[in-house]
C-alpha positions in Angstrom: 92.2 103.9 78.8 91.6 107.9 78.3 92.6 110.0 80.8 89.3 112.4 81.7 89.8 114.2 84.3 93.2 115.2 87.0 92.2 114.6 90.2 95.3 115.0 92.2 98.9 114.7 91.9 102.3 114.8 93.4 105.7 114.7 92.8 108.6 113.0 95.0 112.5 112.4 94.2 111.8 109.4 91.7 108.6 109.3 90.6 105.5 111.5 89.7 101.8 110.1 90.9 98.4 111.5 90.1 94.9 110.3 91.0 92.7 110.8 87.5 89.5 109.6 86.3 90.0 107.5 83.0 87.3 106.4 80.8 86.7 102.8 81.3 84.2 101.3 78.8 81.0 103.4 79.3 81.6 105.0 82.5 84.8 106.4 84.6 87.3 104.7 86.8 89.5 106.3 89.3 92.8 105.2 88.8 96.4 106.2 90.4 99.0 107.1 87.2 102.8 106.8 88.1 105.9 108.0 86.2 109.6 108.2 86.6 110.9 111.8 87.3 114.4 110.7 85.4 115.7 108.8 82.8 118.1 106.7 85.5 114.7 105.8 87.7 113.1 103.9 84.9 115.0 100.5 85.8 113.0 101.0 89.4 109.4 101.3 87.6 110.1 98.7 85.0 111.0 96.1 88.4 107.7 97.3 89.9 105.7 96.7 86.7 106.8 93.4 86.2 106.2 92.5 90.5 102.6 94.0 89.8 102.2 91.6 86.8 103.4 88.7 88.7 101.1 89.4 91.7 98.2 89.6 89.0 99.2 86.7 87.4 99.8 84.1 90.2 96.5 85.7 92.3 98.4 86.8 95.2 95.7 88.5 97.3 95.6 91.7 98.8 98.4 93.5 96.9 98.3 96.2 94.6 96.4 96.2 91.8 97.8 96.7 88.1 95.3 97.6 85.7 97.2 99.2 82.6 100.8 99.9 81.6 100.8 102.1 78.5 103.8 104.4 77.3 103.5 107.8 76.1 104.8 109.1 72.4 108.3 109.5 74.1 108.4 106.1 75.3 107.8 106.8 78.5 106.8 103.9 80.7 103.1 104.8 83.1 102.0 102.9 85.9 98.0 102.6 86.2 97.1 100.6 89.6 93.8 100.6 91.5 92.7 103.8 93.7 92.4 102.7 97.0 90.0 105.3 98.5 90.7 105.1 102.0 94.5 106.4 101.7 97.8 104.3 103.5 97.7 103.1 106.8 100.2 106.0 108.1 97.7 108.7 107.4 94.9 106.7 108.8 96.2 106.6 111.9 97.8 110.1 112.0 94.6 111.3 110.7 92.6 109.8 113.8 94.5 111.2 116.2 92.2 112.4 119.1 89.8 109.6 118.2 89.3 105.9 119.4 91.1 103.7 116.7 89.3 100.1 117.6 92.0 97.4 117.6 89.9 94.7 116.1 89.8 97.2 112.7 93.6 97.1 113.0 94.0 93.3 113.2 91.8 92.8 110.1 94.0 95.2 108.1 97.0 93.0 109.3 95.4 89.8 108.5 95.2 91.0 105.2 98.8 92.2 104.7 100.1 88.6 106.3 98.0 86.8 103.7 99.6 88.7 100.8 102.8 87.6 102.5 102.0 84.2 103.1 101.3 83.5 99.6 104.4 85.7 98.3 106.9 83.9 101.0 105.4 80.5 99.4 106.2 81.7 95.8 109.7 82.5 96.8 109.4 86.0 96.6 109.8 88.9 99.1 108.1 92.7 99.1 111.3 94.4 101.3 109.9 97.4 102.4 106.7 96.5 104.4 105.8 99.9 106.8 102.8 101.5 107.3 102.5 104.1 104.4 102.8 100.6 102.2 99.8 99.3 103.5 96.4 100.8 101.0 93.3 101.1 102.5 89.6 100.6 101.0 86.2 100.1 102.3 85.5 96.6 100.7 82.5 94.0 102.4 81.8 96.1 105.0 84.9 96.6 106.6 88.3 98.6 106.0 90.5 96.2 103.9 94.6 96.2 103.8 96.5 96.0 100.5 99.9 95.7 100.5 101.2 98.1 97.6 104.6 99.4 96.1 106.8 96.7 94.8 109.6 98.6 93.4 111.6 96.9 96.0 110.1 93.6 95.7 111.8 89.9 94.0 113.4 87.0 94.8 113.4 85.9 98.3 117.4 85.7 98.6 119.1 88.4 97.7 122.6 89.9 97.7 121.3 93.7 97.5 120.4 95.7 100.3 116.9 97.3 99.8 113.9 98.3 102.2 113.6 101.4 104.6 116.5 102.1 107.2 113.8 102.6 109.9 111.9 99.6 109.0 114.8 97.2 108.4 115.7 93.8 109.5 119.2 93.9 111.2 120.7 91.4 108.4 119.8 93.9 105.8 121.6 96.6 107.1 124.9 93.8 107.6 124.1 93.5 104.0 124.5 97.1 103.1 127.6 97.2 104.9 128.9 94.3 103.2 129.4 92.1 106.5 127.2 89.2 105.1 126.7 88.3 101.5 123.0 86.9 101.0 119.9 87.2 103.4 116.6 85.8 103.2 114.0 88.5 102.5 111.1 86.5 103.7 112.7 86.7 107.7 113.3 90.4 106.5 109.6 91.1 105.7 108.7 89.3 108.9 110.7 91.7 110.6 109.8 94.8 109.1 105.6 93.3 109.0 105.7 92.7 112.8 107.3 96.2 114.0 104.7 97.5 111.8 102.0 95.7 113.8 103.7 97.0 117.2 104.3 100.4 116.3 100.7 101.0 115.0 99.2 99.1 117.4 101.2 101.1 120.4 99.1 104.0 119.3 97.6 106.0 122.5 94.5 106.3 120.4 94.5 102.6 120.0 91.9 100.7 122.1 91.9 98.3 123.8 95.5 97.0 123.8 97.2 94.1 122.3 97.0 90.9 124.1 100.4 90.7 126.2 101.5 87.1 124.5 100.6 88.2 120.9 103.0 91.5 121.9 105.5 89.3 123.2 105.2 87.2 120.4 105.6 89.8 117.6 108.7 91.2 119.4 110.3 87.9 120.8 109.5 85.3 117.8 109.5 88.1 115.0 111.7 91.0 115.4 114.6 89.1 117.0 117.8 89.7 115.9 118.8 86.1 114.4 116.7 86.0 111.0 116.6 82.0 111.7 115.1 82.5 115.0 111.8 84.2 113.6 108.7 82.7 112.8 107.3 82.6 109.2 104.7 84.6 108.5 102.4 81.9 108.1 102.2 81.4 112.4 101.6 85.6 112.7 98.4 85.0 110.3 97.4 82.7 112.2 97.3 84.3 115.4 96.4 87.4 114.4 93.3 85.6 112.7 92.6 83.6 115.9 93.1 86.9 118.0 89.7 88.2 116.3 87.8 84.8 115.9 88.2 84.3 112.4 89.6 81.0 112.9 88.6 78.7 115.9 91.2 78.8 118.4 92.5 76.0 120.5 92.7 78.0 123.4 94.0 81.8 124.5 97.5 82.3 123.7 99.7 80.8 126.3 103.4 81.5 125.1 105.8 81.4 127.5 107.6 84.7 126.8 108.6 88.0 129.2 106.5 90.9 128.9 107.9 93.9 127.7 106.2 97.2 126.8 106.9 97.8 122.9 108.4 100.9 123.9 111.5 98.9 125.3 112.5 97.6 121.9 111.6 100.3 119.7 111.8 103.5 121.4 112.0 106.8 119.4 109.6 105.2 116.5 106.7 107.5 115.6 104.2 107.6 113.1 104.3 111.7 113.1 106.1 111.6 110.0 106.1 109.4 106.8 109.5 107.5 106.2 111.1 107.3 102.9 112.7 104.4 101.2 115.9 105.0 100.5 
């Protein structure tokens, strides 16, 4: 593929990213190009490339699509991935401030992400950095679809390496960073981060209607609990999300016997007004 035109670009601490139009076949294709800012960050991009290739080979649904990974004349690595025209979930929620944001739209996005995590976890892999700005959006099949993105921290579920964005990290990841534990299971960490993301996004004033109390309590009590072994698997989250929108025939209303609390009691101070960067 040959670059025809750069549409927009940005530079971060570790990576440079730009949206560009590339010649593809007989026409043009908008893609996202990503490369490292400094040589010391190259291993991170190599790991992300490895994971994106694995997602593609295993056909993991609703994950960022790798298109190409060429090198330039200086042997610098580039990643070319699909361009998701609706941006990320964080920007989407912020941009709709003052407007009604249907809960159903968000739940369908979260169903897509839960599906991606379910397949990843079944392969013994974990994402380790689930958060609103790592969920990309695109218009497909007549609706807004969600895609799990940014795989630079993803890898084997069992890990001895602390990773992720602190504001969304499970307690055991923070304990691992302080060397208080020897190893954690990233699948339980993903459940914590994903549930926190769902609760935070759905608690925005512009979202209507509100989450069902039983669903909210399930996420807080069974997915965001401090002990990893007590958390529900992501498959259970996926099923309940599908039932909540009628995608799968439910056996009845959610009747989980859990105490109702406001989201603010557990996540007081969290806000979607600013992006939270990975360490």
